[in-house]
N, C-alpha and C positions, 0 to 999 in steps of 0.2 A: 441536337441543339436544345437548350433549355428554353422555357417560355420567356424567361427574362431576356435571354440573348435575342430571341426573335423580335422582341418589342423595342430593342435599342434603335435609336434614330440612325439612319444611314449617314455616312460621311460623304464628302465631295472630293473627287480627285480632279482639281482644275489646274494643276501645274504650279501650285504655290511654291513648291520646293524645286521646281525644274523650269525656270522661266525661259530656258532656251527654246522649248516647244510650246509654251503656253500662248495661246492666241494665234499660232501659226497654222497654215492649212493642214499640216499633218495631224494636229490635235483631233480634228473632226473625223478623219478617216481611220484613226486608231482608238477611238473612244469605246467604252463598253457598248454604247448603242450601235457603233459600226460593227463590232464583232457579232453582236446579236443579230443584226440585219444580215450579215454574211452567213450565219448559221441558218436562218430562214431561207436565204437564197439557195443554199445547198439543198435543203429539203425540197424546195420547189423545183430545182433543176433535176433532182433525182426523180421526182414524180413526173416531170415533163418527159424525161428520157424513157421511163417505164411506160408511159402512155403511148409514146411513139412506137414502142415494141408491142403494144396491145395488152400490157400486163395490169394497168390500173385505169380507172375511168378518166376520161379526158378532162374533167373539171377539177381533178385532185390538186394540181399545181396552183390553179387559180384560188382555190379555197385556202391553201396553205399561205399564199401571198396575202390574201385578205386577212387571215388570222394574224399573221405577223405584223401587219400594218394597223391592227386594231387598237394598239396602245395598251393591251391587256397582258402583255408579257412583262411582268414587273421585274426590272433588273435586280433590285436589291433582294427580292424574294428568290430569284434564280441563283444569285450569287451565294446566298446563305444556305439554300437547299443543296447547293453543289457540294457542301461539306459531307453530305450523306453518301455520296458516290465518288468523292475525290475528283469530280469534274462536273462542270455545269450542264452537260448535255443530257444526262439521264432525266433530270426533272424538266429541262427544257422540252424534250420530246413529249413527256407526259402532259405538260401544260399546253403545248402547241396542239396536240391531238384533241384535247378537251375543247379548245377554241375552234378547231376545224369542225368538230362534231356539232357545234352550235350553228355552223354554216351549212355543212353537208355531212350528215351521218355516214353516208356511203363513202365519201372521201376520207373520213377519219380512219376507216379501216385499212387505209393504204399509206398512211403517213410513216415515213422512216422504214419502209418495207425492205427487209434484208440488210439494213445498214447497222452501223455500230457507232459508238461515241467518237472514236478516233477519226473515222471517216468524216464526220460532221465538222469536228473542230480543226482537223488538219486542212480540210478544203477551205473552211472559213478563213483560216490563217493565211492561206495562199491568196485568197481574194483581198484580204486586208493588206497583205504585203505588196501585192500588185498595185493597189491604189496608192500606197505610200511611196513605192518606188517610182511611180509615174510622176508624182510631185517632186521627188528627189531628183529625178533626171532633169526635169524642167529647171529647177533651181541651179543644179550643177552646170547646165548649159548657159545660164545667165552669168555665173561666175566665170566660166570658161571664156565667154565673149569679153567680159570686162577686163579680165587679166591679160588677154591677148592685146587689147587696146592699150593697157597700161604698159606692157612690155614694149610695144611698138612706139608709144609716145616717149619713153625714156630709154630708147635703144642706145643712145650715145651719151647719156648722163653719167659721167664718172662718179664712182662712189667707193667707199672703203669697204672691202670685203672683211668680214670678221670670222676668225676661227678660234675656238676655245675662248670666246668673249673678247678677244683682242683684235686690233687692226692687223691685217695680214698683208694683202696685196691689193692693188686697184682692181675694181670690177666696174660694172655699170648697174644702175638701178634697173635698167631693162632686163639684164640677165637675172637679177634677183627675182623680178616679177615673172620671168620665164620659168624659173624653178617652181614657183607656186602654180603657174599655169600647167606645167607638165604633170604635176601630181593631180591637180583637179581634172585634167583631161583624162588621165588614167582612171580616176574614179568614175568619171562620167561614162567612159567606154564600158567599164565593168557593170555598172548599173544598167546601161543600155543593153548589154549582152544578156543579162538575166531577163529583161523584159522581152527582148526579141525572140528568145527561145521559149518564153512563157514558163511560169511556175506550174507545178503539176497538181492535178486533182488527186485526191486520196479516196480510193475505193478498194477496200480489201476485205471487208466483213470482219467477223469475230476474230479470226486468226490469220488473215492474209490469203485465204483460199477462195474467197467469194462464194462459198458454198450456199449461204442463205440467199444471196442474190440469185444464184443458179436455181435453187428450188422454187423460189417465188416466181421466177419467170417461166419455168417449165410447168408449174402448177397452173399458170394462167394460159398455157397452151402456146407459148412463144416457141417457134421452131428452132432447130439447130441443137448441136450437142453442147455448145458453150455460149449461149446468148449473153451470158454475163460479161463476156469480153467485149462484145459490142456495146453493152450498157456503159462500160467505162468510157468508151470513146464518145458516146452520146452526151453523157454528163459533162465530160471535159469540154466538148464543143459548146454546150449550153452555158457554161460558166466562163468560157474564154480562157480556160486553162489547158495545159498539155496533158495528153494521155501518158500512161506509164508502161514500161516493159513488165513490171510486176508491182504489186502493192509495196509501199515504202514505209509501212508502219514500224518496221525494224531496220529500215535502210534510210538513215536520216541525211542523205546527201543534200536534199533541198534546203534543209535547215542549216547544214554546215556551209553551203554555198552562200546563203543569205548572211550568215555570221561573218564569213570572210570578207565579203564585199562591203558590208556595212561598217565593219571595223576599219577597213582600208579608207572608206570615205571619211571616217572620223580622223584618221591619221593625216590624210591629205589636207583637210580643212584645218586641222590642228596645227600643222606646220605653218600655214598661212597666218593663222591667228597668233601663234607664238612670235613670229617675226614682227607682226604689227605691234604687239605688246612691247617688244623691245624697242622698236624704232619710234614709238610714240612716247617714250619716256621723256620727261621734261628736259633732261640734259642732252638728249639726242634729237628729238623733235623733227625727225625726217619725214614722218607721216602723221596724219591726223584722221580720225574717224569722221564720217559725215555728221554734221551737226543736226540736231533736232531739238525742239522745245522740250525741256525737262529731262533730256537724256544725259546720263553721265553725272548727275548730281550726287554730291556727298551729303549724308545726313548731318555731318558735323563741320565740314570745311567748304564754305560757299565758293571759294576760288577755284575749286577743282572741276575738271570735266573728264571724268574717268572713261577709259576705252571699253565701254560696256559690251559692244558687239563682239569684239575679239575675246573678251572675257567669257561671254556666253559660249562661243564656239570652242574655246580652249577647255572649258569645263566639260562640255559634251565629249570632246576628244579623249579626255582622261577616263570617262566612264564607259565608253563604248567597248573597249577591249575586254573589260571585266564581264560585262553582260555577254559578249560574244564568246568568251571562254566557256560559259555555262552551256551555250548552244553547241559548241564544238564537243564538249564532254558528253552531250546527250547522244552522240553517235555510238558511244559504248553502251549498248543495251543488251539485256539478257532476254532470252526467249523470243517468241514471235511478236509479243507486245509486252513492253516492260512496265514495271511498277516504279514510278518515281522519275525515271529519266525523261519520259514523255511529258509528265506533269511539270517538270522543272523548266521546260522550254517556254511556256506560254508568256509569262510576264517578262522574262529577259528579251524575248523576241519583240514584244510590243515596245519595250524601252529602247531597244536598238533602232527600231523604225522611228520612234519618236525623236530620239536624240539625233540621229543622222538627218532626219527630215527637218527638225528645228534648226540644227546647226547649218545646214545648207541654205535654208531660207534666210537665216541671219547673215551668213557669209555673203550671200548675193547682194544684200544691201550694203555690206561693208565694202565689197569689191567695186561695186558700181559707184560708190561715193567716196572712196579713199582719196585723200588729198596728199599729194607729194610736195614737200618743200625743197625745191632744187637749191635754194639758198642754204638751207641747213645741211643738205647733202654735201655741198661744196665746202661748207665750213668744217664739217666733221672730217672730210677728206684732208683738209689742211691741218688738222690736229697733229698728225704724224708726218705731214708734208712729204718730203723726199724720202723719209724713212720707209715708206711703203714700197719703194723700188729696191730695197736691200737685196731681195732675191735676184733681181735682174742684175745688180752690180756684181754679185758673186759669180754669176754665169759669164758676164761680160769680161771680167778680169781674169777668169780662169786660163785663157790662152797665154796670158803674160806671166801670171803668178803660179799657175797650177791650182787645182780645185781646193786643196786643203788650205793653202796659204791665202787664196782669194777669200774664202769664207772667214778665216780668222781676221784678215785685214778689214773686211766690211764690218764684222762684229765689233772690232775695236772702235771703228769710226762711228757706228750707231750708238755705242755706249757713250761716246764723247758728246753726242747731240743731247743726251739727257742733262748735260751741264750747260746747255745753251749754245754749243758750238754748231754753226751751220754744217750740214752734212758734207757739202762740197769741200769746205775747209778741213773738216775732220778727216775726210777721206784722203785729201792731199797730204796731210800730216802723217797719216797711217802708211800711205804709199811711200813717203819719203824714207820711212824706216826700212822699207823693203828694197830701196834702191830703184824704184820704178815711178818716181814722182813725175817724170816726163817720158814721152815716147810711147804712151799707151796706144793700143790699136784703135780704140774708140774714145773720142774726147768725152770727158766727164759730163759736160753740159748736155750732151745728147742722151744721157742715161738717167737723168734725174727727174724728168717730168712724169708724174703719175699717169696723166691722161694718154701718154704715149706707150704705156705698158699695160694694155688691156687684153693681150693675147688674142684669143678667138671669140671674145665676148660678143662682138657684133654678129658674126655669122651663126654663133650658137643661139643667140636670141632669135634670129631670123628662122632658124630651123624649128625652134619650139613654136613660134607663132604660126609658121606655115603648116606644121603638123596639126596644131590645134584647130586652126580655122578651116583647113581643107577637109579633115575628117568630120568636123562638126557640120560642114555644109553638105558633103556628099554622103555621109553615113559610113559605117564600117566597110572595109573591103571584104567582099564575100570570101576570098581565099583564106583570110585570116580568122574567120569566124569559127569557133570551135564547134564540133558536132554536138547536137542536142543530147544531153545526158539522160533525159527521161523518156523521150518518145521512142518509138520502135516501129518496124515495118508492120503494116496491117496484117494481123494474123488470120489464119483460116479458122473461122468460128465453127465450122461444120465438121471439123476433123474429130473423129472419136479416138481418144488416146487410151 
């Protein structure tokens, strides 16, 4: 890096171009400061675990924490010096060691003992992800509760179902909300499963053999043939992460798991937002976002109140799959530690956490304050009136006319309504042409009320609400919880292989 580049003033990443997460709780736990803090936390946990095994002085971890909290780890300097090694850890360790030496020269000789850059950054990433997922789970729980209440409140509110943008058949607003609820509950469960089984610590050393950890421990007189395996468990426990069956420097399952779950969260929230955007259109106006001073203003049109919450969520939902794709592609790695694939994960992972966390926090406010206009729902249902039961008429007339002729007859009748002819009259005229104007098995009047053609909308809504509220209250059923993909039975550390 040139001297001129080193003197350039640093920029600020405050979410100017990503308002969905700006100012939300996830911003703080995914900031550069949060990542740096997590890196220090790993180094301190490693020293704590090594001290428990008798390999480093007891005060080493405390000195590392004090150095990390000193405010002398300059983020901009670390970031720019990271260009020299293609990662920020190399210079971070050098600078951290210097600061520890100011506190305890003895402890400085044991900073980062046996470790490598990927162990530091991967473990820090899992700490950051755990904190972001915890916030995400809480907000998804709020949305889950709000949508369950919405589905329950509008369980019997008839509405027009729309398929391919057009009115199709009658449904209920409660069933529509139950659809949103089911997706959110699925997302909530998936985030909860990741947290319940814990994300994994990364401890593999230079090439996944833990050899430097082994030599460091044995040189310090730690007994056992493979004390480094015990070290992995101790570091994991110290950080609240899971141990692993083997190092995952080239086995990127944890990253792929995060990518899949976070992308699904975006999709679930995106469906909710997409429907709110449609239903809040001026000409539909079945729902409105919660009002707040200054929210939804247009820079040019004073009369507008734009649906900004759902817009923010929809924007995040469109970005998440792209970032998640990068993370999924990082599974394809060469060698024991790859060049480029690992490095490509860092920023997309942070953006996935930010976008999902920001979208969930925003959607929680949206769900808790969404206003449903039953008057507009009824008015829109009336736009197509009895035409919404055309499907029902085709089925009901089939015993008398046969399926093909029944559908053709109803189609002719519906086309007549486009000219202003009431459906009942149009249908009688069409039936007259078939010779069945009288003597039908079911009187027409019983077939034309949209509110009487809801199918299983009510029990389906009840199912969704019951599932969402029961699982949210009682927690996941143990029998359906997948086995932990990272942990393993406690190994024998004293077996010589």
